[in-house]
mmJSON file of the N, C-alpha and C atoms, coordinates in Angstrom:
{"data_MODEL":{"atom_site":{
"group_PDB":["ATOM","ATOM","ATOM","ATOM","ATOM","ATOM","ATOM","ATOM","ATOM","ATOM","ATOM","ATOM","ATOM","ATOM","ATOM","ATOM","ATOM","ATOM","ATOM","ATOM","ATOM","ATOM","ATOM","ATOM","ATOM","ATOM","ATOM","ATOM","ATOM","ATOM","ATOM","ATOM","ATOM","ATOM","ATOM","ATOM","ATOM","ATOM","ATOM","ATOM","ATOM","ATOM","ATOM","ATOM","ATOM","ATOM","ATOM","ATOM","ATOM","ATOM","ATOM","ATOM","ATOM","ATOM","ATOM","ATOM","ATOM","ATOM","ATOM","ATOM","ATOM","ATOM","ATOM","ATOM","ATOM","ATOM","ATOM","ATOM","ATOM","ATOM","ATOM","ATOM","ATOM","ATOM","ATOM","ATOM","ATOM","ATOM","ATOM","ATOM","ATOM","ATOM","ATOM","ATOM","ATOM","ATOM","ATOM","ATOM","ATOM","ATOM","ATOM","ATOM","ATOM","ATOM","ATOM","ATOM","ATOM","ATOM","ATOM","ATOM","ATOM","ATOM","ATOM","ATOM","ATOM","ATOM","ATOM","ATOM","ATOM","ATOM","ATOM","ATOM","ATOM","ATOM","ATOM","ATOM","ATOM","ATOM","ATOM","ATOM","ATOM","ATOM","ATOM","ATOM","ATOM","ATOM","ATOM","ATOM","ATOM","ATOM","ATOM","ATOM","ATOM","ATOM","ATOM","ATOM","ATOM","ATOM","ATOM","ATOM","ATOM","ATOM","ATOM","ATOM","ATOM","ATOM","ATOM","ATOM","ATOM","ATOM","ATOM","ATOM","ATOM","ATOM","ATOM","ATOM","ATOM","ATOM","ATOM","ATOM","ATOM","ATOM","ATOM","ATOM","ATOM","ATOM","ATOM","ATOM","ATOM","ATOM","ATOM","ATOM","ATOM","ATOM","ATOM","ATOM","ATOM","ATOM","ATOM","ATOM","ATOM","ATOM","ATOM","ATOM","ATOM","ATOM","ATOM","ATOM","ATOM","ATOM","ATOM","ATOM","ATOM","ATOM","ATOM","ATOM","ATOM","ATOM","ATOM","ATOM","ATOM","ATOM","ATOM","ATOM","ATOM","ATOM","ATOM","ATOM","ATOM","ATOM","ATOM","ATOM","ATOM"],
"id":[1,2,3,4,5,6,7,8,9,10,11,12,13,14,15,16,17,18,19,20,21,22,23,24,25,26,27,28,29,30,31,32,33,34,35,36,37,38,39,40,41,42,43,44,45,46,47,48,49,50,51,52,53,54,55,56,57,58,59,60,61,62,63,64,65,66,67,68,69,70,71,72,73,74,75,76,77,78,79,80,81,82,83,84,85,86,87,88,89,90,91,92,93,94,95,96,97,98,99,100,101,102,103,104,105,106,107,108,109,110,111,112,113,114,115,116,117,118,119,120,121,122,123,124,125,126,127,128,129,130,131,132,133,134,135,136,137,138,139,140,141,142,143,144,145,146,147,148,149,150,151,152,153,154,155,156,157,158,159,160,161,162,163,164,165,166,167,168,169,170,171,172,173,174,175,176,177,178,179,180,181,182,183,184,185,186,187,188,189,190,191,192,193,194,195,196,197,198,199,200,201,202,203,204,205,206,207,208,209,210,211,212,213],
"type_symbol":["N","C","C","N","C","C","N","C","C","N","C","C","N","C","C","N","C","C","N","C","C","N","C","C","N","C","C","N","C","C","N","C","C","N","C","C","N","C","C","N","C","C","N","C","C","N","C","C","N","C","C","N","C","C","N","C","C","N","C","C","N","C","C","N","C","C","N","C","C","N","C","C","N","C","C","N","C","C","N","C","C","N","C","C","N","C","C","N","C","C","N","C","C","N","C","C","N","C","C","N","C","C","N","C","C","N","C","C","N","C","C","N","C","C","N","C","C","N","C","C","N","C","C","N","C","C","N","C","C","N","C","C","N","C","C","N","C","C","N","C","C","N","C","C","N","C","C","N","C","C","N","C","C","N","C","C","N","C","C","N","C","C","N","C","C","N","C","C","N","C","C","N","C","C","N","C","C","N","C","C","N","C","C","N","C","C","N","C","C","N","C","C","N","C","C","N","C","C","N","C","C","N","C","C","N","C","C","N","C","C","N","C","C"],
"label_atom_id":["N","CA","C","N","CA","C","N","CA","C","N","CA","C","N","CA","C","N","CA","C","N","CA","C","N","CA","C","N","CA","C","N","CA","C","N","CA","C","N","CA","C","N","CA","C","N","CA","C","N","CA","C","N","CA","C","N","CA","C","N","CA","C","N","CA","C","N","CA","C","N","CA","C","N","CA","C","N","CA","C","N","CA","C","N","CA","C","N","CA","C","N","CA","C","N","CA","C","N","CA","C","N","CA","C","N","CA","C","N","CA","C","N","CA","C","N","CA","C","N","CA","C","N","CA","C","N","CA","C","N","CA","C","N","CA","C","N","CA","C","N","CA","C","N","CA","C","N","CA","C","N","CA","C","N","CA","C","N","CA","C","N","CA","C","N","CA","C","N","CA","C","N","CA","C","N","CA","C","N","CA","C","N","CA","C","N","CA","C","N","CA","C","N","CA","C","N","CA","C","N","CA","C","N","CA","C","N","CA","C","N","CA","C","N","CA","C","N","CA","C","N","CA","C","N","CA","C","N","CA","C","N","CA","C","N","CA","C","N","CA","C","N","CA","C","N","CA","C"],
"label_alt_id":[null,null,null,null,null,null,null,null,null,null,null,null,null,null,null,null,null,null,null,null,null,null,null,null,null,null,null,null,null,null,null,null,null,null,null,null,null,null,null,null,null,null,null,null,null,null,null,null,null,null,null,null,null,null,null,null,null,null,null,null,null,null,null,null,null,null,null,null,null,null,null,null,null,null,null,null,null,null,null,null,null,null,null,null,null,null,null,null,null,null,null,null,null,null,null,null,null,null,null,null,null,null,null,null,null,null,null,null,null,null,null,null,null,null,null,null,null,null,null,null,null,null,null,null,null,null,null,null,null,null,null,null,null,null,null,null,null,null,null,null,null,null,null,null,null,null,null,null,null,null,null,null,null,null,null,null,null,null,null,null,null,null,null,null,null,null,null,null,null,null,null,null,null,null,null,null,null,null,null,null,null,null,null,null,null,null,null,null,null,null,null,null,null,null,null,null,null,null,null,null,null,null,null,null,null,null,null,null,null,null,null,null,null],
"label_comp_id":["UNK","UNK","UNK","UNK","UNK","UNK","UNK","UNK","UNK","UNK","UNK","UNK","UNK","UNK","UNK","UNK","UNK","UNK","UNK","UNK","UNK","UNK","UNK","UNK","UNK","UNK","UNK","UNK","UNK","UNK","UNK","UNK","UNK","UNK","UNK","UNK","UNK","UNK","UNK","UNK","UNK","UNK","UNK","UNK","UNK","UNK","UNK","UNK","UNK","UNK","UNK","UNK","UNK","UNK","UNK","UNK","UNK","UNK","UNK","UNK","UNK","UNK","UNK","UNK","UNK","UNK","UNK","UNK","UNK","UNK","UNK","UNK","UNK","UNK","UNK","UNK","UNK","UNK","UNK","UNK","UNK","UNK","UNK","UNK","UNK","UNK","UNK","UNK","UNK","UNK","UNK","UNK","UNK","UNK","UNK","UNK","UNK","UNK","UNK","UNK","UNK","UNK","UNK","UNK","UNK","UNK","UNK","UNK","UNK","UNK","UNK","UNK","UNK","UNK","UNK","UNK","UNK","UNK","UNK","UNK","UNK","UNK","UNK","UNK","UNK","UNK","UNK","UNK","UNK","UNK","UNK","UNK","UNK","UNK","UNK","UNK","UNK","UNK","UNK","UNK","UNK","UNK","UNK","UNK","UNK","UNK","UNK","UNK","UNK","UNK","UNK","UNK","UNK","UNK","UNK","UNK","UNK","UNK","UNK","UNK","UNK","UNK","UNK","UNK","UNK","UNK","UNK","UNK","UNK","UNK","UNK","UNK","UNK","UNK","UNK","UNK","UNK","UNK","UNK","UNK","UNK","UNK","UNK","UNK","UNK","UNK","UNK","UNK","UNK","UNK","UNK","UNK","UNK","UNK","UNK","UNK","UNK","UNK","UNK","UNK","UNK","UNK","UNK","UNK","UNK","UNK","UNK","UNK","UNK","UNK","UNK","UNK","UNK"],
"label_asym_id":["A","A","A","A","A","A","A","A","A","A","A","A","A","A","A","A","A","A","A","A","A","A","A","A","A","A","A","A","A","A","A","A","A","A","A","A","A","A","A","A","A","A","A","A","A","A","A","A","A","A","A","A","A","A","A","A","A","A","A","A","A","A","A","A","A","A","A","A","A","A","A","A","A","A","A","A","A","A","A","A","A","A","A","A","A","A","A","A","A","A","A","A","A","A","A","A","A","A","A","A","A","A","A","A","A","A","A","A","A","A","A","A","A","A","A","A","A","A","A","A","A","A","A","A","A","A","A","A","A","A","A","A","A","A","A","A","A","A","A","A","A","A","A","A","A","A","A","A","A","A","A","A","A","A","A","A","A","A","A","A","A","A","A","A","A","A","A","A","A","A","A","A","A","A","A","A","A","A","A","A","A","A","A","A","A","A","A","A","A","A","A","A","A","A","A","A","A","A","A","A","A","A","A","A","A","A","A","A","A","A","A","A","A"],
"label_entity_id":["1","1","1","1","1","1","1","1","1","1","1","1","1","1","1","1","1","1","1","1","1","1","1","1","1","1","1","1","1","1","1","1","1","1","1","1","1","1","1","1","1","1","1","1","1","1","1","1","1","1","1","1","1","1","1","1","1","1","1","1","1","1","1","1","1","1","1","1","1","1","1","1","1","1","1","1","1","1","1","1","1","1","1","1","1","1","1","1","1","1","1","1","1","1","1","1","1","1","1","1","1","1","1","1","1","1","1","1","1","1","1","1","1","1","1","1","1","1","1","1","1","1","1","1","1","1","1","1","1","1","1","1","1","1","1","1","1","1","1","1","1","1","1","1","1","1","1","1","1","1","1","1","1","1","1","1","1","1","1","1","1","1","1","1","1","1","1","1","1","1","1","1","1","1","1","1","1","1","1","1","1","1","1","1","1","1","1","1","1","1","1","1","1","1","1","1","1","1","1","1","1","1","1","1","1","1","1","1","1","1","1","1","1"],
"label_seq_id":[1,1,1,2,2,2,3,3,3,4,4,4,5,5,5,6,6,6,7,7,7,8,8,8,9,9,9,10,10,10,11,11,11,12,12,12,13,13,13,14,14,14,15,15,15,16,16,16,17,17,17,18,18,18,19,19,19,20,20,20,21,21,21,22,22,22,23,23,23,24,24,24,25,25,25,26,26,26,27,27,27,28,28,28,29,29,29,30,30,30,31,31,31,32,32,32,33,33,33,34,34,34,35,35,35,36,36,36,37,37,37,38,38,38,39,39,39,40,40,40,41,41,41,42,42,42,43,43,43,44,44,44,45,45,45,46,46,46,47,47,47,48,48,48,49,49,49,50,50,50,51,51,51,52,52,52,53,53,53,54,54,54,55,55,55,56,56,56,57,57,57,58,58,58,59,59,59,60,60,60,61,61,61,62,62,62,63,63,63,64,64,64,65,65,65,66,66,66,67,67,67,68,68,68,69,69,69,70,70,70,71,71,71],
"pdbx_PDB_ins_code":[null,null,null,null,null,null,null,null,null,null,null,null,null,null,null,null,null,null,null,null,null,null,null,null,null,null,null,null,null,null,null,null,null,null,null,null,null,null,null,null,null,null,null,null,null,null,null,null,null,null,null,null,null,null,null,null,null,null,null,null,null,null,null,null,null,null,null,null,null,null,null,null,null,null,null,null,null,null,null,null,null,null,null,null,null,null,null,null,null,null,null,null,null,null,null,null,null,null,null,null,null,null,null,null,null,null,null,null,null,null,null,null,null,null,null,null,null,null,null,null,null,null,null,null,null,null,null,null,null,null,null,null,null,null,null,null,null,null,null,null,null,null,null,null,null,null,null,null,null,null,null,null,null,null,null,null,null,null,null,null,null,null,null,null,null,null,null,null,null,null,null,null,null,null,null,null,null,null,null,null,null,null,null,null,null,null,null,null,null,null,null,null,null,null,null,null,null,null,null,null,null,null,null,null,null,null,null,null,null,null,null,null,null],
"Cartn_x":[133.119,132.49,131.563,131.348,130.404,131.299,132.39,132.807,132.693,132.813,133.079,134.441,134.782,136.058,135.915,137.349,137.309,136.978,136.951,136.167,135.029,134.368,132.709,132.045,133.004,132.788,132.809,134.428,134.486,133.371,132.723,131.613,130.526,130.191,129.007,129.196,130.435,130.475,130.502,131.032,131.139,132.157,133.372,134.994,135.746,136.85,137.384,138.414,138.139,139.293,140.584,141.445,142.467,142.777,141.797,141.773,141.925,141.11,141.282,142.313,143.103,144.504,145.684,145.32,146.209,145.941,145.005,144.994,145.442,144.867,145.873,147.233,147.783,148.947,149.907,148.927,149.426,149.913,149.495,149.995,148.941,147.529,146.622,146.204,145.478,144.591,143.186,142.329,141.156,140.461,139.806,138.837,137.772,137.008,135.853,134.751,134.697,133.756,133.923,135.037,135.227,134.643,135.204,134.678,132.997,132.588,130.83,130.228,131.256,130.468,130.803,132.022,132.543,131.373,130.866,129.619,128.369,128.33,127.108,127.266,128.107,127.974,128.181,128.368,128.647,127.088,126.216,124.965,125.134,125.872,126.398,126.84,127.061,126.887,128.651,129.179,130.403,131.291,129.74,130.247,130.757,130.272,130.493,131.871,132.303,133.031,134.934,134.467,135.559,135.218,134.688,134.529,136.123,136.617,137.843,138.906,138.588,139.957,140.01,140.781,140.808,140.489,139.722,139.503,140.798,140.466,141.968,142.44,141.261,141.412,142.125,141.838,142.554,143.764,143.912,145.883,146.17,146.758,147.332,148.721,148.938,149.963,149.373,148.369,147.583,147.48,147.749,147.584,146.265,145.714,144.338,144.746,144.82,145.289,143.686,143.504,142.486,143.059,142.778,142.812,141.58,141.801,140.676,141.151,139.991,140.152,139.178,139.741,138.948,138.746,137.514,136.641,136.743],
"Cartn_y":[-217.22,-215.966,-216.503,-217.922,-218.725,-219.13,-219.398,-219.595,-218.559,-217.225,-215.878,-215.734,-215.127,-214.32,-213.22,-212.444,-211.672,-210.217,-209.993,-209.053,-208.812,-209.754,-210.02,-209.78,-210.206,-210.027,-208.665,-207.774,-206.705,-205.172,-205.928,-205.374,-205.292,-206.494,-206.911,-205.982,-205.73,-205.05,-203.416,-203.171,-202.035,-201.136,-201.709,-201.811,-202.321,-201.094,-201.726,-202.756,-203.887,-205.106,-204.719,-203.9,-203.782,-203.381,-202.763,-202.821,-203.848,-205.199,-206.506,-206.606,-206.776,-207.253,-206.745,-205.537,-204.362,-205.048,-205.312,-205.19,-206.676,-207.856,-209.014,-209.346,-208.111,-208.286,-207.535,-206.869,-205.881,-204.484,-204.245,-202.824,-201.805,-202.345,-201.498,-201.775,-200.971,-201.396,-201.477,-202.317,-202.539,-201.043,-200.293,-199.552,-200.404,-199.16,-199.789,-199.813,-198.65,-198.344,-199.484,-200.082,-201.328,-202.629,-202.51,-203.927,-203.985,-203.122,-202.676,-203.198,-202.609,-202.733,-204.41,-205.031,-206.363,-207.399,-207.127,-207.721,-207.63,-206.384,-206.143,-207.222,-207.491,-207.936,-209.477,-209.861,-211.47,-211.522,-210.655,-210.863,-211.221,-210.489,-211.054,-209.417,-209.63,-208.475,-208.508,-207.752,-207.387,-208.59,-208.678,-210.036,-211.064,-211.512,-213.114,-212.625,-211.573,-211.712,-211.655,-211.061,-210.527,-211.554,-212.709,-213.858,-214.08,-214.128,-215.058,-213.889,-212.514,-211.642,-211.375,-211.198,-210.992,-209.663,-209.181,-207.776,-207.24,-205.537,-205.269,-205.657,-206.142,-206.614,-207.839,-208.853,-210.121,-209.991,-208.902,-208.693,-207.838,-207.832,-207.01,-205.876,-206.316,-205.768,-204.75,-204.837,-204.728,-202.901,-202.453,-200.929,-200.419,-199.762,-198.782,-197.368,-197.298,-196.081,-195.492,-194.087,-193.575,-192.089,-191.801,-190.464,-189.475,-188.306,-187.428,-186.331,-185.982,-185.346,-183.953,-182.772,-182.066,-180.933,-180.521,-180.097,-178.132],
"Cartn_z":[32.96,32.039,30.871,31.274,30.214,29.279,28.893,27.387,26.655,27.115,26.508,26.343,25.063,25.166,25.397,25.678,26.297,25.392,24.374,23.545,23.67,23.622,24.196,25.542,26.342,27.699,27.874,27.388,27.84,27.101,25.724,25.415,26.627,26.602,27.658,28.922,29.346,30.536,30.49,29.279,28.731,29.157,29.146,29.539,28.015,28.137,26.688,26.908,25.856,26.028,26.681,25.973,26.168,27.714,28.21,29.482,30.865,30.254,30.771,30.765,29.405,29.363,29.992,30.59,31.404,32.845,33.613,34.368,34.742,33.544,34.187,34.235,33.112,33.301,34.461,35.003,36.177,35.883,34.538,34.18,34.661,35.066,35.179,36.813,37.501,38.86,38.299,38.96,38.575,39.745,38.928,39.884,40.647,41.511,42.148,40.646,40.425,39.33,37.988,37.622,36.998,37.275,38.564,39.472,39.39,39.6,39.155,37.879,37.266,35.662,35.379,35.826,35.976,36.316,37.545,38.385,37.643,37.17,36.165,35.089,34.585,33.202,33.464,34.973,35.064,36.047,35.763,36.524,37.975,38.796,40.363,41.219,42.302,43.391,43.687,44.312,44.03,45.705,46.529,47.5,46.643,45.708,45.178,44.523,43.966,43.191,44.396,45.384,46.525,47.313,47.21,48.9,48.951,49.746,50.332,50.442,49.877,49.898,51.493,52.262,53.714,53.949,55.051,55.314,56.217,55.95,57.029,58.129,58.762,59.937,60.52,59.082,58.943,58.6,57.865,57.349,57.798,59.189,59.82,58.872,57.934,57.289,55.872,55.816,54.76,54.952,53.509,53.737,52.557,53.209,52.537,51.883,50.407,50.193,49.639,50.287,49.433,49.09,48.012,46.875,47.144,47.306,47.273,45.868,45.413,44.067,44.22,44.595,44.783,43.519,43.555,42.147,42.423],
"occupancy":[1.0,1.0,1.0,1.0,1.0,1.0,1.0,1.0,1.0,1.0,1.0,1.0,1.0,1.0,1.0,1.0,1.0,1.0,1.0,1.0,1.0,1.0,1.0,1.0,1.0,1.0,1.0,1.0,1.0,1.0,1.0,1.0,1.0,1.0,1.0,1.0,1.0,1.0,1.0,1.0,1.0,1.0,1.0,1.0,1.0,1.0,1.0,1.0,1.0,1.0,1.0,1.0,1.0,1.0,1.0,1.0,1.0,1.0,1.0,1.0,1.0,1.0,1.0,1.0,1.0,1.0,1.0,1.0,1.0,1.0,1.0,1.0,1.0,1.0,1.0,1.0,1.0,1.0,1.0,1.0,1.0,1.0,1.0,1.0,1.0,1.0,1.0,1.0,1.0,1.0,1.0,1.0,1.0,1.0,1.0,1.0,1.0,1.0,1.0,1.0,1.0,1.0,1.0,1.0,1.0,1.0,1.0,1.0,1.0,1.0,1.0,1.0,1.0,1.0,1.0,1.0,1.0,1.0,1.0,1.0,1.0,1.0,1.0,1.0,1.0,1.0,1.0,1.0,1.0,1.0,1.0,1.0,1.0,1.0,1.0,1.0,1.0,1.0,1.0,1.0,1.0,1.0,1.0,1.0,1.0,1.0,1.0,1.0,1.0,1.0,1.0,1.0,1.0,1.0,1.0,1.0,1.0,1.0,1.0,1.0,1.0,1.0,1.0,1.0,1.0,1.0,1.0,1.0,1.0,1.0,1.0,1.0,1.0,1.0,1.0,1.0,1.0,1.0,1.0,1.0,1.0,1.0,1.0,1.0,1.0,1.0,1.0,1.0,1.0,1.0,1.0,1.0,1.0,1.0,1.0,1.0,1.0,1.0,1.0,1.0,1.0,1.0,1.0,1.0,1.0,1.0,1.0,1.0,1.0,1.0,1.0,1.0,1.0],
"B_iso_or_equiv":[0.0,0.0,0.0,0.0,0.0,0.0,0.0,0.0,0.0,0.0,0.0,0.0,0.0,0.0,0.0,0.0,0.0,0.0,0.0,0.0,0.0,0.0,0.0,0.0,0.0,0.0,0.0,0.0,0.0,0.0,0.0,0.0,0.0,0.0,0.0,0.0,0.0,0.0,0.0,0.0,0.0,0.0,0.0,0.0,0.0,0.0,0.0,0.0,0.0,0.0,0.0,0.0,0.0,0.0,0.0,0.0,0.0,0.0,0.0,0.0,0.0,0.0,0.0,0.0,0.0,0.0,0.0,0.0,0.0,0.0,0.0,0.0,0.0,0.0,0.0,0.0,0.0,0.0,0.0,0.0,0.0,0.0,0.0,0.0,0.0,0.0,0.0,0.0,0.0,0.0,0.0,0.0,0.0,0.0,0.0,0.0,0.0,0.0,0.0,0.0,0.0,0.0,0.0,0.0,0.0,0.0,0.0,0.0,0.0,0.0,0.0,0.0,0.0,0.0,0.0,0.0,0.0,0.0,0.0,0.0,0.0,0.0,0.0,0.0,0.0,0.0,0.0,0.0,0.0,0.0,0.0,0.0,0.0,0.0,0.0,0.0,0.0,0.0,0.0,0.0,0.0,0.0,0.0,0.0,0.0,0.0,0.0,0.0,0.0,0.0,0.0,0.0,0.0,0.0,0.0,0.0,0.0,0.0,0.0,0.0,0.0,0.0,0.0,0.0,0.0,0.0,0.0,0.0,0.0,0.0,0.0,0.0,0.0,0.0,0.0,0.0,0.0,0.0,0.0,0.0,0.0,0.0,0.0,0.0,0.0,0.0,0.0,0.0,0.0,0.0,0.0,0.0,0.0,0.0,0.0,0.0,0.0,0.0,0.0,0.0,0.0,0.0,0.0,0.0,0.0,0.0,0.0,0.0,0.0,0.0,0.0,0.0,0.0],
"pdbx_formal_charge":[null,null,null,null,null,null,null,null,null,null,null,null,null,null,null,null,null,null,null,null,null,null,null,null,null,null,null,null,null,null,null,null,null,null,null,null,null,null,null,null,null,null,null,null,null,null,null,null,null,null,null,null,null,null,null,null,null,null,null,null,null,null,null,null,null,null,null,null,null,null,null,null,null,null,null,null,null,null,null,null,null,null,null,null,null,null,null,null,null,null,null,null,null,null,null,null,null,null,null,null,null,null,null,null,null,null,null,null,null,null,null,null,null,null,null,null,null,null,null,null,null,null,null,null,null,null,null,null,null,null,null,null,null,null,null,null,null,null,null,null,null,null,null,null,null,null,null,null,null,null,null,null,null,null,null,null,null,null,null,null,null,null,null,null,null,null,null,null,null,null,null,null,null,null,null,null,null,null,null,null,null,null,null,null,null,null,null,null,null,null,null,null,null,null,null,null,null,null,null,null,null,null,null,null,null,null,null,null,null,null,null,null,null],
"auth_seq_id":[1,1,1,2,2,2,3,3,3,4,4,4,5,5,5,6,6,6,7,7,7,8,8,8,9,9,9,10,10,10,11,11,11,12,12,12,13,13,13,14,14,14,15,15,15,16,16,16,17,17,17,18,18,18,19,19,19,20,20,20,21,21,21,22,22,22,23,23,23,24,24,24,25,25,25,26,26,26,27,27,27,28,28,28,29,29,29,30,30,30,31,31,31,32,32,32,33,33,33,34,34,34,35,35,35,36,36,36,37,37,37,38,38,38,39,39,39,40,40,40,41,41,41,42,42,42,43,43,43,44,44,44,45,45,45,46,46,46,47,47,47,48,48,48,49,49,49,50,50,50,51,51,51,52,52,52,53,53,53,54,54,54,55,55,55,56,56,56,57,57,57,58,58,58,59,59,59,60,60,60,61,61,61,62,62,62,63,63,63,64,64,64,65,65,65,66,66,66,67,67,67,68,68,68,69,69,69,70,70,70,71,71,71],
"auth_comp_id":["UNK","UNK","UNK","UNK","UNK","UNK","UNK","UNK","UNK","UNK","UNK","UNK","UNK","UNK","UNK","UNK","UNK","UNK","UNK","UNK","UNK","UNK","UNK","UNK","UNK","UNK","UNK","UNK","UNK","UNK","UNK","UNK","UNK","UNK","UNK","UNK","UNK","UNK","UNK","UNK","UNK","UNK","UNK","UNK","UNK","UNK","UNK","UNK","UNK","UNK","UNK","UNK","UNK","UNK","UNK","UNK","UNK","UNK","UNK","UNK","UNK","UNK","UNK","UNK","UNK","UNK","UNK","UNK","UNK","UNK","UNK","UNK","UNK","UNK","UNK","UNK","UNK","UNK","UNK","UNK","UNK","UNK","UNK","UNK","UNK","UNK","UNK","UNK","UNK","UNK","UNK","UNK","UNK","UNK","UNK","UNK","UNK","UNK","UNK","UNK","UNK","UNK","UNK","UNK","UNK","UNK","UNK","UNK","UNK","UNK","UNK","UNK","UNK","UNK","UNK","UNK","UNK","UNK","UNK","UNK","UNK","UNK","UNK","UNK","UNK","UNK","UNK","UNK","UNK","UNK","UNK","UNK","UNK","UNK","UNK","UNK","UNK","UNK","UNK","UNK","UNK","UNK","UNK","UNK","UNK","UNK","UNK","UNK","UNK","UNK","UNK","UNK","UNK","UNK","UNK","UNK","UNK","UNK","UNK","UNK","UNK","UNK","UNK","UNK","UNK","UNK","UNK","UNK","UNK","UNK","UNK","UNK","UNK","UNK","UNK","UNK","UNK","UNK","UNK","UNK","UNK","UNK","UNK","UNK","UNK","UNK","UNK","UNK","UNK","UNK","UNK","UNK","UNK","UNK","UNK","UNK","UNK","UNK","UNK","UNK","UNK","UNK","UNK","UNK","UNK","UNK","UNK","UNK","UNK","UNK","UNK","UNK","UNK"],
"auth_asym_id":["A","A","A","A","A","A","A","A","A","A","A","A","A","A","A","A","A","A","A","A","A","A","A","A","A","A","A","A","A","A","A","A","A","A","A","A","A","A","A","A","A","A","A","A","A","A","A","A","A","A","A","A","A","A","A","A","A","A","A","A","A","A","A","A","A","A","A","A","A","A","A","A","A","A","A","A","A","A","A","A","A","A","A","A","A","A","A","A","A","A","A","A","A","A","A","A","A","A","A","A","A","A","A","A","A","A","A","A","A","A","A","A","A","A","A","A","A","A","A","A","A","A","A","A","A","A","A","A","A","A","A","A","A","A","A","A","A","A","A","A","A","A","A","A","A","A","A","A","A","A","A","A","A","A","A","A","A","A","A","A","A","A","A","A","A","A","A","A","A","A","A","A","A","A","A","A","A","A","A","A","A","A","A","A","A","A","A","A","A","A","A","A","A","A","A","A","A","A","A","A","A","A","A","A","A","A","A","A","A","A","A","A","A"],
"auth_atom_id":["N","CA","C","N","CA","C","N","CA","C","N","CA","C","N","CA","C","N","CA","C","N","CA","C","N","CA","C","N","CA","C","N","CA","C","N","CA","C","N","CA","C","N","CA","C","N","CA","C","N","CA","C","N","CA","C","N","CA","C","N","CA","C","N","CA","C","N","CA","C","N","CA","C","N","CA","C","N","CA","C","N","CA","C","N","CA","C","N","CA","C","N","CA","C","N","CA","C","N","CA","C","N","CA","C","N","CA","C","N","CA","C","N","CA","C","N","CA","C","N","CA","C","N","CA","C","N","CA","C","N","CA","C","N","CA","C","N","CA","C","N","CA","C","N","CA","C","N","CA","C","N","CA","C","N","CA","C","N","CA","C","N","CA","C","N","CA","C","N","CA","C","N","CA","C","N","CA","C","N","CA","C","N","CA","C","N","CA","C","N","CA","C","N","CA","C","N","CA","C","N","CA","C","N","CA","C","N","CA","C","N","CA","C","N","CA","C","N","CA","C","N","CA","C","N","CA","C","N","CA","C","N","CA","C","N","CA","C","N","CA","C","N","CA","C","N","CA","C"],
"pdbx_PDB_model_num":[1,1,1,1,1,1,1,1,1,1,1,1,1,1,1,1,1,1,1,1,1,1,1,1,1,1,1,1,1,1,1,1,1,1,1,1,1,1,1,1,1,1,1,1,1,1,1,1,1,1,1,1,1,1,1,1,1,1,1,1,1,1,1,1,1,1,1,1,1,1,1,1,1,1,1,1,1,1,1,1,1,1,1,1,1,1,1,1,1,1,1,1,1,1,1,1,1,1,1,1,1,1,1,1,1,1,1,1,1,1,1,1,1,1,1,1,1,1,1,1,1,1,1,1,1,1,1,1,1,1,1,1,1,1,1,1,1,1,1,1,1,1,1,1,1,1,1,1,1,1,1,1,1,1,1,1,1,1,1,1,1,1,1,1,1,1,1,1,1,1,1,1,1,1,1,1,1,1,1,1,1,1,1,1,1,1,1,1,1,1,1,1,1,1,1,1,1,1,1,1,1,1,1,1,1,1,1,1,1,1,1,1,1]
}}}
């Protein structure tokens, strides 16, 4: 983060500072939308920050949950 503090970086990403703290403490899950905002703040793509995360085919016991919201 180039030496930025959490408050300044969260502002740069357009996210609430307390959200970052909750994610760090495991109280909140990182959403895809938030990940996109963080990547924009870092001026990088999602592939860069997710490098090294195993694919589902590499992790046979991994679970993928998808929720749909009807409108």
